[in-house]
ROPAPA-469685 format. One record per residue (C-alpha): residue number from 1; chain; y, x, z. Coordinates in Angstrom, 2 decimals, padded with zeros to 5 digits, always signed. Each point is the difference from the previous one (the first is absolute). Layout:
BEGIN
> num, chaine, y, x, z
> NUM, A, Y, X, Z
...
This chain:
BEGIN
> num, chaine, y, x, z
> 1, A, +090.00, +081.57, +082.24
> 2, A, +000.04, +002.91, -001.51
> 3, A, -003.30, +002.00, +000.02
> 4, A, -000.42, +003.30, +000.85
> 5, A, -003.47, +002.87, +000.89
> 6, A, +002.43, +001.77, +002.54
> 7, A, +003.85, -000.75, +001.01
> 8, A, +001.72, +003.22, +001.71
> 9, A, +002.51, -000.82, +002.40
> 10, A, +002.79, +003.08, +000.42
> 11, A, +000.80, +001.85, -003.60
> 12, A, +000.86, +003.30, +001.87
> 13, A, -000.90, +002.69, -001.02
> 14, A, -003.27, -000.77, +001.63
> 15, A, -000.78, -003.20, -001.38
> 16, A, +001.78, +001.10, -003.56
> 17, A, -002.58, +002.60, -000.27
> 18, A, -002.92, -002.03, +000.95
> 19, A, +001.27, -002.36, -003.17
> 20, A, +000.51, +002.64, -002.07
> 21, A, -003.38, +001.44, +000.44
> 22, A, -001.79, -003.20, -000.88
> 23, A, +002.39, -000.26, -002.94
> 24, A, -002.96, +000.32, -002.26
> 25, A, -002.21, -002.06, +002.14
> 26, A, -002.13, -003.27, -001.19
> 27, A, +002.01, -001.61, +003.00
> 28, A, +002.84, -002.20, +000.22
> 29, A, +002.76, +001.44, +002.76
> 30, A, +002.56, -001.51, +001.08
> 31, A, +002.72, +002.26, +002.16
> 32, A, +003.00, -001.56, +002.14
> 33, A, +002.53, +002.34, +001.04
> 34, A, +003.63, -001.50, +001.59
> 35, A, +002.25, +002.53, -001.25
> 36, A, +000.73, +000.31, -003.18
> 37, A, -000.64, +004.07, -001.32
> 38, A, +003.41, +001.82, -001.37
> 39, A, -000.83, +001.04, -003.38
> 40, A, +002.98, +001.26, -000.02
> 41, A, -000.11, +002.29, +002.48
> 42, A, +001.19, +003.63, -000.45
> 43, A, -001.15, +003.27, +002.12
> 44, A, +002.53, +000.85, +002.21
> 45, A, +000.16, +003.40, +002.62
> 46, A, -001.66, -001.74, +002.94
> 47, A, -002.40, -002.49, -001.38
> 48, A, -003.14, -000.58, +001.79
> 49, A, -003.27, +001.92, -000.77
> 50, A, -003.49, +000.25, +000.91
> 51, A, -002.24, +002.67, +000.41
> 52, A, -002.75, -001.10, -002.46
> 53, A, -003.63, +001.96, +001.06
> 54, A, -001.89, +001.67, -003.01
> 55, A, -002.35, -003.12, +000.22
> 56, A, +002.75, -002.08, -000.48
> 57, A, +001.63, +001.57, -003.12
> 58, A, -004.02, -000.44, -001.48
> 59, A, +000.26, -003.77, +000.88
> 60, A, +003.44, -000.09, -001.72
> 61, A, -001.13, +001.95, -002.64
> 62, A, -003.16, -002.10, -000.32
> 63, A, +002.16, -003.11, -000.57
> 64, A, +002.09, +001.04, -002.93
> 65, A, +003.15, +000.37, +002.17
> 66, A, +000.39, +003.84, +000.86
> 67, A, +001.70, +000.79, -003.13
> 68, A, +002.70, -001.85, +000.84
> 69, A, +000.11, +001.05, +003.66
> 70, A, -000.54, +004.11, -000.65
> 71, A, +003.65, +001.02, -001.34
> 72, A, +001.51, -001.37, +003.01
> 73, A, -002.85, +001.72, +002.43
> 74, A, +000.44, +003.49, +001.92
> 75, A, -003.78, +001.69, +000.03
> 76, A, -000.60, +001.11, +003.56
> 77, A, -002.04, +002.77, -000.10
> 78, A, +000.14, +001.72, +003.16
> 79, A, +000.25, -001.29, +003.88
> 80, A, +001.49, +001.53, +003.02
> 81, A, -000.80, -001.31, +003.44
> 82, A, +001.61, +001.55, +003.28
> 83, A, +000.31, -000.75, +003.65
> 84, A, +003.89, +000.31, +000.24
> 85, A, +000.62, +002.59, +002.85
> 86, A, -003.76, +001.28, +000.20
> 87, A, -002.26, +002.59, -002.10
> 88, A, -002.27, -002.99, -001.78
> 89, A, -000.13, -000.38, -003.73
> 90, A, -002.17, -000.76, -002.88
> 91, A, +000.62, -000.12, -003.83
> 92, A, -001.98, -002.10, -002.53
> 93, A, +000.42, +001.35, -003.79
> 94, A, -000.88, -001.69, -003.06
> 95, A, -001.44, +003.36, -001.41
> 96, A, -002.92, -000.22, +003.07
> 97, A, -001.18, -002.73, -001.37
> 98, A, +000.84, -000.28, -003.64
> 99, A, +002.21, -002.54, -000.76
> 100, A, +003.52, +000.10, -001.76
> 101, A, +001.28, -002.08, +002.83
> 102, A, -001.32, -000.95, +003.57
> 103, A, +002.45, -003.11, -000.40
> 104, A, +003.09, -001.05, -001.50
> 105, A, +003.30, -001.49, +001.16
> 106, A, +000.94, -002.81, -001.81
> 107, A, +003.09, -002.39, +000.38
> 108, A, -001.21, -003.48, +000.81
> 109, A, +002.11, -001.41, -002.80
> 110, A, -001.25, +002.33, -002.72
> 111, A, -003.48, -002.05, +001.08
> 112, A, +000.90, -003.13, +000.12
> 113, A, +001.63, +000.20, -003.29
> 114, A, -003.00, +001.32, -001.60
> 115, A, -002.36, -002.68, +001.63
> 116, A, +002.20, -003.32, -001.11
> 117, A, +000.16, +002.11, -003.72
> 118, A, -003.85, -000.35, -000.43
> 119, A, -000.34, -003.31, +001.61
> 120, A, +002.44, -001.42, -002.48
> 121, A, -002.71, +000.36, -002.48
> 122, A, -002.70, -000.97, +001.69
> 123, A, -001.18, -003.50, -001.50
> 124, A, -002.44, -000.51, +003.32
> 125, A, +003.05, -000.19, +002.95
> 126, A, +002.32, -002.09, +000.37
> 127, A, +003.23, +001.01, +002.12
> 128, A, +001.93, -002.34, +002.37
> 129, A, +003.25, +001.59, +000.56
> 130, A, +001.92, -000.93, +002.21
> 131, A, -002.07, -002.52, +001.56
> 132, A, -000.94, -001.05, +003.84
> 133, A, -003.76, -000.87, +001.01
> 134, A, +000.98, -002.61, +002.56
> 135, A, -003.83, -000.47, +000.78
> 136, A, -003.72, +000.01, -000.85
> 137, A, -003.15, -001.54, +000.94
> 138, A, -003.32, +001.60, +000.05
> 139, A, -003.67, -001.88, -000.76
> 140, A, -003.13, +001.36, -001.23
> 141, A, +000.66, -000.92, -003.64
> 142, A, +003.43, +002.28, -000.07
> 143, A, +003.38, -000.14, +001.05
> 144, A, +002.82, -002.47, -000.52
> 145, A, +004.02, +001.25, +000.03
> 146, A, +003.13, -001.39, -000.06
> 147, A, +002.27, +001.58, -001.44
> 148, A, +004.05, -000.04, -001.02
> 149, A, +001.41, +001.48, -002.90
> 150, A, +003.79, -000.09, -001.07
> 151, A, -001.26, -002.62, -002.42
> 152, A, -002.31, -002.13, +001.58
> 153, A, -002.52, -000.67, +003.17
> 154, A, -004.01, +001.12, -001.09
> 155, A, -003.47, -000.55, +000.95
> 156, A, -002.19, +003.25, -000.53
> 157, A, -004.04, +000.15, +000.76
> 158, A, -001.66, +002.97, -000.03
> 159, A, -003.04, +001.54, +000.83
> 160, A, +001.40, +002.94, +002.31
> 161, A, +003.19, +000.39, +001.09
> 162, A, +001.02, +003.79, +001.22
> 163, A, +003.04, +000.45, +002.26
> 164, A, +002.14, +003.00, -000.86
> 165, A, +002.97, -001.02, +001.25
> 166, A, +000.77, +003.37, +002.26
> 167, A, +000.14, +000.53, +003.93
> 168, A, +001.55, -003.17, +000.68
> 169, A, -002.49, -002.15, -001.70
> 170, A, +000.61, -004.07, +000.29
> 171, A, -003.49, -000.23, -001.45
> 172, A, -001.17, +002.29, +002.91
> 173, A, +002.34, -002.10, +002.68
> 174, A, -002.07, -003.38, -001.22
> 175, A, -003.47, +001.31, +001.26
> 176, A, -001.11, +000.42, +002.81
> 177, A, -001.03, +003.58, +000.11
> 178, A, -001.13, +002.60, +002.39
> 179, A, +002.34, +003.28, -000.70
> 180, A, +000.87, +003.63, +002.08
> 181, A, +003.82, +000.24, -000.26
> 182, A, +002.24, +002.18, +001.78
> 183, A, +003.69, +001.20, -000.21
> 184, A, +000.79, +003.98, +000.45
> 185, A, +002.75, -000.41, +001.40
> 186, A, +001.29, +001.98, -002.92
> 187, A, +002.03, -000.23, -003.44
> 188, A, -000.23, +001.70, -003.31
> 189, A, +003.84, +000.90, -001.18
> 190, A, -000.29, +000.35, -003.83
> 191, A, +002.07, +002.20, -002.19
> 192, A, +000.44, +002.16, -002.68
> 193, A, +001.50, +003.33, +000.13
> 194, A, +000.75, +003.53, -002.32
> 195, A, -001.42, +003.18, +001.08
> 196, A, +001.56, +003.21, -001.98
> 197, A, -003.18, +001.47, +000.32
> 198, A, -002.20, -002.53, -001.18
> 199, A, -003.95, +000.77, -000.17
> 200, A, -001.35, -001.68, -002.74
> 201, A, -002.95, -001.88, +000.60
> 202, A, -000.08, +000.42, +004.10
> 203, A, -000.31, -002.43, +002.39
> 204, A, +000.47, +000.63, +003.62
> 205, A, -001.41, -002.11, +003.04
> 206, A, +001.66, +001.59, +002.96
> 207, A, -001.08, -001.69, +003.51
> 208, A, +002.58, +000.05, +003.03
> 209, A, +000.03, -001.74, +003.55
> 210, A, +001.92, -003.32, -001.50
> 211, A, -002.84, -000.24, -003.18
> 212, A, -000.48, +001.35, -003.25
> 213, A, +002.44, +001.17, -002.47
> 214, A, -001.10, -000.05, -004.01
> 215, A, +002.19, +001.36, -002.56
> 216, A, -001.41, -000.72, -003.25
> 217, A, +000.90, +001.45, -003.34
> 218, A, +001.86, -002.18, -002.73
> 219, A, +001.14, +000.73, -003.36
> 220, A, +003.63, +002.20, -000.46
> 221, A, -000.66, +001.48, +003.21
> 222, A, +000.23, -002.77, +002.10
> 223, A, -001.96, -000.45, +003.28
> 224, A, -001.08, -003.57, +001.73
> 225, A, +000.26, +000.54, +003.91
> 226, A, -001.89, -002.38, +002.24
> 227, A, +001.28, +000.99, +003.30
> 228, A, -002.31, -001.73, +002.67
> 229, A, +002.17, -000.50, +003.26
> 230, A, -000.04, -001.76, +003.23
> 231, A, +001.57, -003.61, -000.37
> 232, A, +002.32, +000.62, +002.12
> 233, A, +001.44, +003.22, -001.50
> 234, A, +000.13, -002.04, -003.19
> 235, A, +003.60, -001.21, +000.73
> 236, A, +001.46, +002.98, -000.14
> 237, A, -001.91, +001.36, -002.51
> 238, A, +001.32, -002.23, -002.34
> 239, A, +003.79, +000.16, +001.27
> 240, A, -000.11, +003.64, -000.74
> 241, A, +002.46, +001.33, -002.23
> 242, A, -001.14, +001.08, -003.26
> 243, A, +000.46, +004.37, +001.26
> 244, A, -001.18, -000.97, +003.38
> 245, A, -002.89, -001.63, -001.26
> 246, A, -000.81, +003.09, -002.15
> 247, A, +000.27, +002.41, +002.81
> 248, A, -002.37, -001.69, +002.26
> 249, A, -002.45, -000.85, -002.99
> 250, A, +000.64, +003.82, -000.68
> 251, A, -000.29, +001.16, +003.90
> 252, A, -003.80, -002.32, -000.68
> 253, A, -001.64, +001.19, -002.94
> 254, A, +001.26, +003.67, -000.32
> 255, A, +000.71, +001.44, -003.18
> 256, A, -002.81, +000.48, -002.03
> 257, A, +001.79, -001.66, -002.75
> 258, A, +003.09, +001.49, +000.51
> 259, A, +003.49, -002.28, +001.16
> 260, A, +000.03, -003.45, -000.30
> 261, A, +002.38, -002.25, -001.40
> 262, A, +000.90, -002.69, -001.95
> 263, A, -001.61, -002.60, +002.89
> 264, A, -000.06, -003.59, -002.11
> 265, A, +000.86, -003.12, +002.87
> 266, A, -002.88, -000.87, +002.60
> 267, A, -002.42, -002.82, +000.98
> 268, A, -002.24, -000.61, +002.79
> 269, A, -003.17, -001.67, +000.15
> 270, A, -001.97, -000.37, +003.34
> 271, A, -003.64, +001.20, -000.10
> 272, A, -003.02, -002.09, +001.08
> 273, A, -003.89, +000.24, -000.52
> 274, A, -001.23, -003.37, -001.49
> 275, A, -004.02, -000.49, -000.73
> 276, A, -001.60, -002.93, -000.93
> 277, A, -003.55, +000.33, +001.36
> 278, A, -001.35, -002.87, -002.39
> 279, A, +002.21, -000.46, -003.44
> 280, A, -002.31, -002.18, -001.64
> 281, A, -000.57, -003.12, +001.03
> 282, A, -001.06, -002.68, -002.20
> 283, A, +001.15, +000.18, -003.49
> 284, A, +002.89, +001.86, +001.42
> 285, A, +000.80, +004.34, +000.13
> 286, A, +002.66, +001.87, +000.85
> 287, A, +001.01, +003.15, -001.28
> 288, A, +002.13, +002.90, +000.50
> 289, A, +002.95, -000.55, +002.87
> 290, A, -000.99, -003.60, +000.41
> 291, A, -003.44, +001.35, +001.51
> 292, A, +001.30, +003.53, +001.70
> 293, A, +003.03, +001.53, +000.43
> 294, A, -000.28, +003.69, +001.14
> 295, A, +002.82, +002.33, +001.36
> 296, A, +001.13, +001.85, -003.42
> 297, A, -001.23, +003.88, +001.55
> 298, A, -002.07, +001.42, -002.61
> 299, A, +001.15, -002.80, -002.24
> 300, A, -003.33, -001.84, -000.26
> 301, A, +001.55, -003.77, +000.05
> 302, A, +000.56, -000.62, -003.67
> 303, A, -003.20, +001.74, -001.50
> 304, A, -002.29, -001.49, +002.45
> 305, A, +001.09, -003.51, -001.63
> 306, A, -000.40, +001.45, -003.78
> 307, A, -003.39, +000.40, +001.05
> 308, A, -000.36, -003.27, +001.34
> 309, A, +001.55, -000.92, -003.52
> 310, A, -002.75, +002.28, -001.94
> 311, A, -003.00, -001.62, +002.21
> 312, A, +000.55, -003.19, -000.29
> 313, A, +001.18, -000.26, -003.34
> 314, A, -003.31, +001.35, -000.90
> 315, A, -002.48, -001.88, +002.48
> 316, A, +002.18, -003.52, -002.19
> 317, A, -000.81, +001.57, -003.41
> 318, A, -003.52, +000.64, +000.73
> 319, A, -000.39, -003.82, +001.04
> 320, A, +001.60, -001.13, -002.91
> 321, A, -001.68, +001.96, -002.18
> 322, A, -003.22, -001.76, +001.53
> 323, A, +001.18, -003.42, -000.20
> 324, A, +000.68, -000.26, +003.63
> 325, A, +002.57, -001.18, +002.69
> 326, A, +002.25, +002.45, +000.72
> 327, A, +001.07, -002.00, +002.98
> 328, A, -003.51, +000.14, +001.46
> 329, A, -000.72, +001.14, +003.58
> 330, A, -002.63, +002.59, -001.93
> 331, A, +002.77, +001.26, -001.96
> 332, A, +002.29, +000.89, +002.70
> 333, A, -002.68, +001.23, +002.14
> 334, A, -000.34, +002.68, -002.30
> 335, A, +003.42, +000.74, +000.04
> 336, A, +000.22, +000.13, +003.95
> 337, A, -002.59, +002.01, -000.02
> 338, A, +001.14, +002.80, -002.59
> 339, A, +003.75, -000.32, +001.43
> 340, A, -000.93, -000.23, +003.94
> 341, A, -000.36, +003.30, +001.23
> 342, A, +002.66, +001.64, -002.09
> 343, A, +002.14, -002.36, +001.03
> 344, A, -000.74, +000.54, +003.80
> 345, A, -000.33, +003.44, -000.17
> 346, A, +003.22, +000.96, -001.62
> 347, A, +001.56, -002.39, +002.18
> 348, A, -001.22, +001.70, +003.15
> 349, A, +000.68, +003.39, -000.77
> 350, A, +003.90, -000.27, -001.30
> 351, A, +000.17, -001.90, +003.67
> 352, A, -001.80, +003.36, +001.49
> 353, A, +002.41, +002.37, -001.86
> 354, A, +003.17, -002.22, +000.77
> 355, A, -000.91, -000.40, +004.21
> 356, A, -001.40, +003.61, -000.08
> 357, A, +002.97, +001.92, -001.32
> 358, A, +002.66, -001.60, +002.44
> 359, A, -002.21, +000.98, +003.05
> 360, A, +002.05, +002.35, +002.14
> 361, A, -002.96, +001.33, +002.09
> 362, A, -000.89, +003.76, -000.17
> 363, A, -003.74, -000.37, -000.41
> 364, A, +000.83, -001.93, -003.07
> 365, A, +002.56, +001.60, -001.46
> 366, A, -002.53, +002.83, -000.42
> 367, A, -002.85, -001.33, -000.83
> 368, A, +001.88, -001.95, -003.12
> 369, A, +001.62, +003.59, -000.72
> 370, A, -003.40, +001.86, +000.01
> 371, A, -001.51, -003.23, -002.37
> 372, A, +002.61, +000.47, -002.25
> 373, A, -000.49, +003.81, -000.20
> 374, A, -003.41, -000.51, -000.19
> 375, A, +000.19, -001.98, -003.08
> 376, A, +002.14, +002.40, -001.75
> 377, A, -002.79, +002.50, +000.54
> 378, A, -003.34, -001.71, -001.04
> 379, A, +000.19, -001.53, -003.19
> 380, A, -003.16, -002.02, +000.51
> 381, A, +002.55, -002.10, +002.18
> 382, A, +002.67, +000.72, -001.88
> 383, A, -001.66, -001.87, -003.43
> 384, A, -001.63, -003.04, +002.16
> 385, A, +003.39, -000.40, +001.25
> 386, A, +001.68, +000.36, -003.77
> 387, A, -002.34, -002.63, -001.33
> 388, A, +000.91, -002.44, +002.45
> 389, A, +003.74, -000.04, -000.37
> 390, A, -000.84, +000.25, -003.50
> 391, A, -001.69, -003.50, +000.34
> 392, A, -003.46, +001.48, -001.51
> 393, A, -002.39, -000.04, +002.49
> 394, A, -002.57, -002.65, +000.57
> 395, A, -001.36, -002.68, -002.86
> 396, A, +003.18, -000.04, -002.34
> 397, A, +000.36, -003.54, -002.20
> 398, A, +000.02, +000.86, -003.64
> 399, A, +003.58, -000.09, -000.31
> 400, A, +000.73, +003.09, +002.82
> 401, A, -002.33, +001.74, -002.47
> 402, A, +002.27, -000.48, -002.85
> 403, A, -002.28, -002.20, -001.45
> 404, A, +000.32, -003.80, -001.62
> 405, A, -001.38, -002.67, +001.55
> 406, A, -002.76, -000.94, -002.60
> 407, A, -003.37, +001.22, +001.37
> 408, A, -001.30, -000.47, +003.02
> 409, A, +000.78, +002.02, +003.41
> 410, A, -002.49, +002.66, +001.63
């Protein structure tokens, strides 16, 4: 029997970040991941990128991994939001907020490599990868887990089980939890293009009758495209020739970046809302997409999960500093109280945006365009929106303020 303070199931970016955040804590941590990381993975033209809020950058900075990510991260300095075919638009600027950047666009590969590089030198973190969790039993004394690695079948015991195993979480499926779940009937088509007039630091979110179209700046003048379309349109869009796809994308986005070219292979992902009503159970907590899967509008999903990491790491470190039980109900209640409002509020915000901007009724169109124009004209409102999307609103964990986990949160 292997004993740990906590076991993290899911070694992706959220689970790996939690292990990394706890790598200097007086806690014994196990990280279980089924898929081995591709340490030899090289940059590619069309690699998957993630929009990071300023708050997420500060979390990575406080964890000590940002210096390795930064060379491959492109800053988002200005954001232009518009409604296709209508007059409504709004802009957010880093200058107005007094920050170097509102956020960043970074390759998932670079983030994963930075996290696992840090974990290699963490004496208190043991990584089981590749490994498969076959089952677990929760009792008042802790959690017993049945684990299979390439070499052996192992039994683990922990005071706390953290599920960070993604939107299709096996841990969540094994629980009888009430969740709000709804398919949007839309897919996100993902690709990369290179415009002939790139605008460094500018990100674009353009709403249309089929959903938002995001253009996110990448290094070397590239842009990541996140095109929301109806499920009935997906096969056609994926089946277009590169030239026909670029022509359709150009017509939908316009010429703010000049002519679009060099399109990468396209991939499509179904979109849904999942919000688990009670992500905290006896000696168990769900974080990241295992607890909440959001529409990609405004790029909030991963950032919300990283705030889960920062808050959970802080309450666990404080409990350990007091000599307490990190899986105790009171510790998890502190985490739940801290995170519930942000989780529900962000899910409601992205859900409202996703549904509001596809409604064809003219009163709704007029209202949302007036709302965007008002946002562009009223600095105080604009600042509140920017603060929210930078991940800097509400009570922030120490990591989200760029501070180490030493000391107490206030």
